[in-house]
TORDO-106692 format. One record per atom (N, C-alpha, C): residue number from 0; atom name; x, y, z. Coordinates in Angstrom, 2 decimals, padded with zeros to 5 digits. Layout:
residues N
k = NUM	a = CA	xx = X	yy = Y	zz = Z
...
END
This chain:
residues 78
k = 0	a = N	xx = 000.83	yy = -001.19	zz = 000.00
k = 0	a = CA	xx = 000.00	yy = 000.00	zz = 000.00
k = 0	a = C	xx = 000.87	yy = 001.26	zz = 000.00
k = 1	a = N	xx = 002.05	yy = 001.17	zz = 000.58
k = 1	a = CA	xx = 002.96	yy = 002.32	zz = 000.61
k = 1	a = C	xx = 003.48	yy = 002.67	zz = -000.78
k = 2	a = N	xx = 003.52	yy = 001.69	zz = -001.67
k = 2	a = CA	xx = 004.01	yy = 001.93	zz = -003.02
k = 2	a = C	xx = 002.86	yy = 002.23	zz = -003.98
k = 3	a = N	xx = 001.73	yy = 001.60	zz = -003.80
k = 3	a = CA	xx = 000.60	yy = 001.73	zz = -004.72
k = 3	a = C	xx = -000.02	yy = 003.13	zz = -004.70
k = 4	a = N	xx = -000.18	yy = 003.70	zz = -003.53
k = 4	a = CA	xx = -000.83	yy = 005.01	zz = -003.43
k = 4	a = C	xx = -000.08	yy = 006.11	zz = -004.19
k = 5	a = N	xx = 001.25	yy = 006.24	zz = -004.05
k = 5	a = CA	xx = 001.95	yy = 007.26	zz = -004.83
k = 5	a = C	xx = 001.87	yy = 007.01	zz = -006.34
k = 6	a = N	xx = 001.89	yy = 005.76	zz = -006.76
k = 6	a = CA	xx = 001.80	yy = 005.45	zz = -008.19
k = 6	a = C	xx = 000.42	yy = 005.81	zz = -008.73
k = 7	a = N	xx = -000.63	yy = 005.47	zz = -007.99
k = 7	a = CA	xx = -001.99	yy = 005.81	zz = -008.40
k = 7	a = C	xx = -002.16	yy = 007.33	zz = -008.44
k = 8	a = N	xx = -001.62	yy = 008.02	zz = -007.46
k = 8	a = CA	xx = -001.70	yy = 009.48	zz = -007.42
k = 8	a = C	xx = -000.98	yy = 010.09	zz = -008.62
k = 9	a = N	xx = 000.17	yy = 009.56	zz = -008.97
k = 9	a = CA	xx = 000.92	yy = 010.05	zz = -010.12
k = 9	a = C	xx = 000.14	yy = 009.87	zz = -011.41
k = 10	a = N	xx = -000.43	yy = 008.70	zz = -011.61
k = 10	a = CA	xx = -001.20	yy = 008.41	zz = -012.83
k = 10	a = C	xx = -002.41	yy = 009.34	zz = -012.91
k = 11	a = N	xx = -003.14	yy = 009.49	zz = -011.81
k = 11	a = CA	xx = -004.32	yy = 010.37	zz = -011.81
k = 11	a = C	xx = -003.90	yy = 011.81	zz = -012.10
k = 12	a = N	xx = -002.80	yy = 012.25	zz = -011.53
k = 12	a = CA	xx = -002.30	yy = 013.60	zz = -011.76
k = 12	a = C	xx = -001.90	yy = 013.82	zz = -013.22
k = 13	a = N	xx = -001.23	yy = 012.85	zz = -013.81
k = 13	a = CA	xx = -000.82	yy = 012.97	zz = -015.22
k = 13	a = C	xx = -002.03	yy = 013.02	zz = -016.14
k = 14	a = N	xx = -003.00	yy = 012.14	zz = -015.91
k = 14	a = CA	xx = -004.20	yy = 012.13	zz = -016.75
k = 14	a = C	xx = -004.98	yy = 013.43	zz = -016.58
k = 15	a = N	xx = -005.15	yy = 013.87	zz = -015.35
k = 15	a = CA	xx = -005.85	yy = 015.13	zz = -015.09
k = 15	a = C	xx = -005.14	yy = 016.31	zz = -015.72
k = 16	a = N	xx = -003.83	yy = 016.35	zz = -015.61
k = 16	a = CA	xx = -003.04	yy = 017.43	zz = -016.20
k = 16	a = C	xx = -003.13	yy = 017.45	zz = -017.71
k = 17	a = N	xx = -003.17	yy = 016.27	zz = -018.31
k = 17	a = CA	xx = -003.30	yy = 016.19	zz = -019.76
k = 17	a = C	xx = -004.62	yy = 016.82	zz = -020.22
k = 18	a = N	xx = -005.72	yy = 016.43	zz = -019.58
k = 18	a = CA	xx = -007.03	yy = 016.94	zz = -020.00
k = 18	a = C	xx = -007.17	yy = 018.43	zz = -019.72
k = 19	a = N	xx = -006.59	yy = 018.91	zz = -018.63
k = 19	a = CA	xx = -006.60	yy = 020.34	zz = -018.34
k = 19	a = C	xx = -005.79	yy = 021.08	zz = -019.40
k = 20	a = N	xx = -004.67	yy = 020.53	zz = -019.81
k = 20	a = CA	xx = -003.84	yy = 021.14	zz = -020.85
k = 20	a = C	xx = -004.56	yy = 021.20	zz = -022.19
k = 21	a = N	xx = -005.26	yy = 020.14	zz = -022.56
k = 21	a = CA	xx = -006.00	yy = 020.12	zz = -023.82
k = 21	a = C	xx = -007.11	yy = 021.17	zz = -023.79
k = 22	a = N	xx = -007.82	yy = 021.26	zz = -022.68
k = 22	a = CA	xx = -008.89	yy = 022.25	zz = -022.54
k = 22	a = C	xx = -008.32	yy = 023.67	zz = -022.66
k = 23	a = N	xx = -007.21	yy = 023.94	zz = -022.00
k = 23	a = CA	xx = -006.58	yy = 025.26	zz = -022.04
k = 23	a = C	xx = -006.13	yy = 025.60	zz = -023.46
k = 24	a = N	xx = -005.51	yy = 024.64	zz = -024.14
k = 24	a = CA	xx = -005.02	yy = 024.87	zz = -025.50
k = 24	a = C	xx = -006.17	yy = 025.17	zz = -026.45
k = 25	a = N	xx = -007.29	yy = 024.45	zz = -026.32
k = 25	a = CA	xx = -008.46	yy = 024.72	zz = -027.17
k = 25	a = C	xx = -008.97	yy = 026.13	zz = -026.95
k = 26	a = N	xx = -009.05	yy = 026.54	zz = -025.70
k = 26	a = CA	xx = -009.54	yy = 027.90	zz = -025.41
k = 26	a = C	xx = -008.60	yy = 028.95	zz = -025.99
k = 27	a = N	xx = -007.30	yy = 028.73	zz = -025.90
k = 27	a = CA	xx = -006.34	yy = 029.68	zz = -026.45
k = 27	a = C	xx = -006.46	yy = 029.77	zz = -027.97
k = 28	a = N	xx = -006.67	yy = 028.63	zz = -028.63
k = 28	a = CA	xx = -006.81	yy = 028.62	zz = -030.08
k = 28	a = C	xx = -008.08	yy = 029.37	zz = -030.49
k = 29	a = N	xx = -009.16	yy = 029.22	zz = -029.73
k = 29	a = CA	xx = -010.40	yy = 029.94	zz = -030.03
k = 29	a = C	xx = -010.18	yy = 031.45	zz = -029.88
k = 30	a = N	xx = -009.45	yy = 031.85	zz = -028.86
k = 30	a = CA	xx = -009.17	yy = 033.27	zz = -028.66
k = 30	a = C	xx = -008.31	yy = 033.82	zz = -029.78
k = 31	a = N	xx = -007.33	yy = 033.04	zz = -030.22
k = 31	a = CA	xx = -006.41	yy = 033.48	zz = -031.26
k = 31	a = C	xx = -007.11	yy = 033.74	zz = -032.58
k = 32	a = N	xx = -008.18	yy = 033.00	zz = -032.85
k = 32	a = CA	xx = -008.88	yy = 033.17	zz = -034.12
k = 32	a = C	xx = -009.48	yy = 034.57	zz = -034.23
k = 33	a = N	xx = -009.87	yy = 035.16	zz = -033.12
k = 33	a = CA	xx = -010.50	yy = 036.47	zz = -033.18
k = 33	a = C	xx = -009.59	yy = 037.61	zz = -032.74
k = 34	a = N	xx = -008.39	yy = 037.32	zz = -032.26
k = 34	a = CA	xx = -007.50	yy = 038.35	zz = -031.75
k = 34	a = C	xx = -006.19	yy = 038.39	zz = -032.55
k = 35	a = N	xx = -006.05	yy = 039.35	zz = -033.47
k = 35	a = CA	xx = -004.85	yy = 039.39	zz = -034.30
k = 35	a = C	xx = -003.56	yy = 039.64	zz = -033.51
k = 36	a = N	xx = -003.64	yy = 040.39	zz = -032.40
k = 36	a = CA	xx = -002.43	yy = 040.63	zz = -031.61
k = 36	a = C	xx = -001.91	yy = 039.33	zz = -031.01
k = 37	a = N	xx = -002.82	yy = 038.46	zz = -030.58
k = 37	a = CA	xx = -002.40	yy = 037.19	zz = -030.00
k = 37	a = C	xx = -001.75	yy = 036.30	zz = -031.05
k = 38	a = N	xx = -002.31	yy = 036.32	zz = -032.27
k = 38	a = CA	xx = -001.74	yy = 035.55	zz = -033.37
k = 38	a = C	xx = -000.35	yy = 036.07	zz = -033.73
k = 39	a = N	xx = -000.21	yy = 037.39	zz = -033.76
k = 39	a = CA	xx = 001.09	yy = 038.01	zz = -034.06
k = 39	a = C	xx = 002.12	yy = 037.63	zz = -032.99
k = 40	a = N	xx = 001.70	yy = 037.64	zz = -031.74
k = 40	a = CA	xx = 002.60	yy = 037.28	zz = -030.63
k = 40	a = C	xx = 003.07	yy = 035.84	zz = -030.75
k = 41	a = N	xx = 002.14	yy = 034.93	zz = -031.10
k = 41	a = CA	xx = 002.51	yy = 033.53	zz = -031.26
k = 41	a = C	xx = 003.50	yy = 033.37	zz = -032.41
k = 42	a = N	xx = 003.27	yy = 034.09	zz = -033.51
k = 42	a = CA	xx = 004.17	yy = 034.00	zz = -034.66
k = 42	a = C	xx = 005.57	yy = 034.49	zz = -034.29
k = 43	a = N	xx = 005.64	yy = 035.57	zz = -033.52
k = 43	a = CA	xx = 006.95	yy = 036.09	zz = -033.10
k = 43	a = C	xx = 007.67	yy = 035.10	zz = -032.19
k = 44	a = N	xx = 006.93	yy = 034.42	zz = -031.31
k = 44	a = CA	xx = 007.54	yy = 033.43	zz = -030.43
k = 44	a = C	xx = 008.12	yy = 032.26	zz = -031.23
k = 45	a = N	xx = 007.50	yy = 031.99	zz = -032.39
k = 45	a = CA	xx = 007.99	yy = 030.91	zz = -033.24
k = 45	a = C	xx = 009.07	yy = 031.38	zz = -034.19
k = 46	a = N	xx = 009.39	yy = 032.68	zz = -034.17
k = 46	a = CA	xx = 010.47	yy = 033.20	zz = -035.00
k = 46	a = C	xx = 010.01	yy = 033.78	zz = -036.31
k = 47	a = N	xx = 008.72	yy = 034.01	zz = -036.49
k = 47	a = CA	xx = 008.19	yy = 034.58	zz = -037.72
k = 47	a = C	xx = 007.74	yy = 036.01	zz = -037.47
k = 48	a = N	xx = 007.91	yy = 036.85	zz = -038.49
k = 48	a = CA	xx = 007.41	yy = 038.22	zz = -038.42
k = 48	a = C	xx = 006.44	yy = 038.39	zz = -039.57
k = 49	a = N	xx = 005.13	yy = 038.38	zz = -039.26
k = 49	a = CA	xx = 004.10	yy = 038.42	zz = -040.28
k = 49	a = C	xx = 003.76	yy = 039.85	zz = -040.67
k = 50	a = N	xx = 003.65	yy = 040.10	zz = -041.98
k = 50	a = CA	xx = 003.15	yy = 041.41	zz = -042.41
k = 50	a = C	xx = 001.63	yy = 041.34	zz = -042.46
k = 51	a = N	xx = 000.98	yy = 042.44	zz = -042.85
k = 51	a = CA	xx = -000.48	yy = 042.52	zz = -042.82
k = 51	a = C	xx = -001.16	yy = 041.47	zz = -043.69
k = 52	a = N	xx = -000.62	yy = 041.26	zz = -044.89
k = 52	a = CA	xx = -001.23	yy = 040.29	zz = -045.81
k = 52	a = C	xx = -001.10	yy = 038.87	zz = -045.26
k = 53	a = N	xx = 000.06	yy = 038.55	zz = -044.73
k = 53	a = CA	xx = 000.28	yy = 037.21	zz = -044.15
k = 53	a = C	xx = -000.61	yy = 037.01	zz = -042.93
k = 54	a = N	xx = -000.81	yy = 038.09	zz = -042.16
k = 54	a = CA	xx = -001.65	yy = 038.01	zz = -040.97
k = 54	a = C	xx = -003.09	yy = 037.70	zz = -041.35
k = 55	a = N	xx = -003.60	yy = 038.37	zz = -042.38
k = 55	a = CA	xx = -004.97	yy = 038.13	zz = -042.83
k = 55	a = C	xx = -005.12	yy = 036.69	zz = -043.33
k = 56	a = N	xx = -004.12	yy = 036.21	zz = -044.05
k = 56	a = CA	xx = -004.17	yy = 034.85	zz = -044.57
k = 56	a = C	xx = -004.17	yy = 033.84	zz = -043.42
k = 57	a = N	xx = -003.36	yy = 034.08	zz = -042.40
k = 57	a = CA	xx = -003.30	yy = 033.17	zz = -041.25
k = 57	a = C	xx = -004.63	yy = 033.16	zz = -040.51
k = 58	a = N	xx = -005.26	yy = 034.33	zz = -040.35
k = 58	a = CA	xx = -006.55	yy = 034.39	zz = -039.69
k = 58	a = C	xx = -007.62	yy = 033.66	zz = -040.49
k = 59	a = N	xx = -007.58	yy = 033.82	zz = -041.81
k = 59	a = CA	xx = -008.54	yy = 033.13	zz = -042.67
k = 59	a = C	xx = -008.36	yy = 031.62	zz = -042.57
k = 60	a = N	xx = -007.13	yy = 031.17	zz = -042.56
k = 60	a = CA	xx = -006.86	yy = 029.74	zz = -042.46
k = 60	a = C	xx = -007.39	yy = 029.18	zz = -041.15
k = 61	a = N	xx = -007.23	yy = 029.92	zz = -040.06
k = 61	a = CA	xx = -007.71	yy = 029.44	zz = -038.77
k = 61	a = C	xx = -009.23	yy = 029.42	zz = -038.72
k = 62	a = N	xx = -009.88	yy = 030.40	zz = -039.35
k = 62	a = CA	xx = -011.34	yy = 030.43	zz = -039.36
k = 62	a = C	xx = -011.93	yy = 029.34	zz = -040.23
k = 63	a = N	xx = -011.25	yy = 029.02	zz = -041.35
k = 63	a = CA	xx = -011.76	yy = 028.01	zz = -042.28
k = 63	a = C	xx = -011.44	yy = 026.59	zz = -041.82
k = 64	a = N	xx = -010.58	yy = 026.45	zz = -040.84
k = 64	a = CA	xx = -010.21	yy = 025.14	zz = -040.33
k = 64	a = C	xx = -011.41	yy = 024.53	zz = -039.61
k = 65	a = N	xx = -011.73	yy = 023.25	zz = -039.91
k = 65	a = CA	xx = -012.87	yy = 022.63	zz = -039.22
k = 65	a = C	xx = -012.58	yy = 022.52	zz = -037.73
k = 66	a = N	xx = -013.60	yy = 022.69	zz = -036.89
k = 66	a = CA	xx = -013.38	yy = 022.62	zz = -035.45
k = 66	a = C	xx = -012.97	yy = 021.21	zz = -035.01
k = 67	a = N	xx = -012.17	yy = 021.17	zz = -033.96
k = 67	a = CA	xx = -011.75	yy = 019.89	zz = -033.41
k = 67	a = C	xx = -012.94	yy = 019.27	zz = -032.69
k = 68	a = N	xx = -013.29	yy = 018.02	zz = -033.04
k = 68	a = CA	xx = -014.45	yy = 017.42	zz = -032.36
k = 68	a = C	xx = -014.18	yy = 017.26	zz = -030.87
k = 69	a = N	xx = -015.19	yy = 017.57	zz = -030.09
k = 69	a = CA	xx = -015.04	yy = 017.43	zz = -028.65
k = 69	a = C	xx = -015.16	yy = 015.98	zz = -028.27
k = 70	a = N	xx = -014.74	yy = 015.68	zz = -027.09
k = 70	a = CA	xx = -014.74	yy = 014.30	zz = -026.61
k = 70	a = C	xx = -016.14	yy = 013.70	zz = -026.70
k = 71	a = N	xx = -016.23	yy = 012.51	zz = -027.28
k = 71	a = CA	xx = -017.49	yy = 011.82	zz = -027.39
k = 71	a = C	xx = -018.24	yy = 012.11	zz = -028.68
k = 72	a = N	xx = -017.71	yy = 013.00	zz = -029.52
k = 72	a = CA	xx = -018.35	yy = 013.30	zz = -030.79
k = 72	a = C	xx = -017.65	yy = 012.54	zz = -031.90
k = 73	a = N	xx = -018.44	yy = 012.05	zz = -032.82
k = 73	a = CA	xx = -017.89	yy = 011.35	zz = -033.98
k = 73	a = C	xx = -017.49	yy = 012.38	zz = -035.03
k = 74	a = N	xx = -016.39	yy = 012.18	zz = -035.70
k = 74	a = CA	xx = -015.92	yy = 013.13	zz = -036.70
k = 74	a = C	xx = -016.87	yy = 013.26	zz = -037.88
k = 75	a = N	xx = -017.56	yy = 012.19	zz = -038.24
k = 75	a = CA	xx = -018.45	yy = 012.21	zz = -039.40
k = 75	a = C	xx = -019.83	yy = 012.73	zz = -039.05
k = 76	a = N	xx = -020.10	yy = 012.99	zz = -037.80
k = 76	a = CA	xx = -021.37	yy = 013.54	zz = -037.37
k = 76	a = C	xx = -022.48	yy = 012.51	zz = -037.26
k = 77	a = N	xx = -022.13	yy = 011.26	zz = -037.14
k = 77	a = CA	xx = -023.14	yy = 010.20	zz = -037.01
k = 77	a = C	xx = -023.69	yy = 010.17	zz = -035.61
END
């Protein structure tokens, strides 16, 4: 029991952290679609400097991208 409890706690923490991270990342991506400053900041962090035309194209690409299906949803909509 002295060994099992820390291992179970670690596994639960890792799984919980993963799902919290996925939720946070989805929310950030949704915000980025409507906020050009946030998109520009992300591009700079990745080493890119986008001009106005490139910025509009990146925003269009993000808006036209199909949404990521949420947990429990089928991709084909069945």
